[in-house]
N, C-alpha and C positions, 0 to 999 in steps of 0.2 A: 504494499499500499504506500502511496505517496503522502507527502505532508498534507494536512487538512482533510484527510480521509478522501482523497481523490484518486481515481484510477485512470490510467491512460488506455483509451480504446481507439480504434480506427473507425472513421466514418465511411459513408458509401463511396467516397472518392479516395479512400485509403489514406486519409490524412489523420494524424493523431489528434486527440482532444482529451481534455480532463473530464471525468464523470464522477458524480458522487456515488454511483453504484457500480459494482464490478460487472464485467461482461458475462454473458451466458454462453458464449462460444469462444474457443481459442483457435488460433491458426499458426501457420508457419509461413513467414514472409517469403522465404526463398522458393518454397514449393507451391505457394499460393493455394494451400489447403486449409479448410476449416473443419472443426469437429467439436464434439462435446468435450467439456473440461475433464471428464473422467475417462476419456478415450484410452484404452489399454496401449495402443501404439504410441501415442504422445507421451504417456506416462513412462513407458520404457525408454523413449528417446530422452526425456528430461532426466531420468535417472543416470543416463550416461553422460549428461552434461553438455552435449554438443547442440542441443535443440534450443536451449534457453535464450541464447543471444538473438534468435530470429523469431521468438514467440510474439504473437500479437493477439489482441482480444477484440471481440465485437459485442455490441449490445444485444444483437439478435441475428438470426439467420438471414433475413432479407438484406441486412447491411453487409454481411460477409459476401453474399452473392453479388450485390451491387458493386462491391470493392473489387470484384474480379477473382474471388476465391472459389474453389470447387469443393464439394463435399468429400469427407474422408471415407475411403472404401471400408475401413475397419469399424468405425463406430456409427456410420450413417450409410450402411450398405444399400438401402433402397433408394435413397437420394442420389448416391453415387451412381447406381445403375441407370437411373433416369437421366442424370447429367451425361453419362457416357453415351447413352442411346441418342440423346438430343445432339450431342457433338458429332456422333457418327452420321446421323441423318443430314446434318449441315454440310458435311464433306462430300456427300454424294451428288 
């Protein structure tokens, strides 16, 4: 947590801003992936230490999507499958 109980989140344009409430989704800036805060894959990566420097947070799922992030295949498999199918249909 930051001073004055503020959290740094990303907005729909992927710009950071301070929020009085924590985000409900986490993401990885380099991979442009978002998922649940309890995602097993993200928690494993965090335990290894390499993930933390690129960790970002979003207030909600629509904001993560608007910022250009895709769903995590591990913790959001249905949303990931829909994203992948939509992406495949665009490329045809």
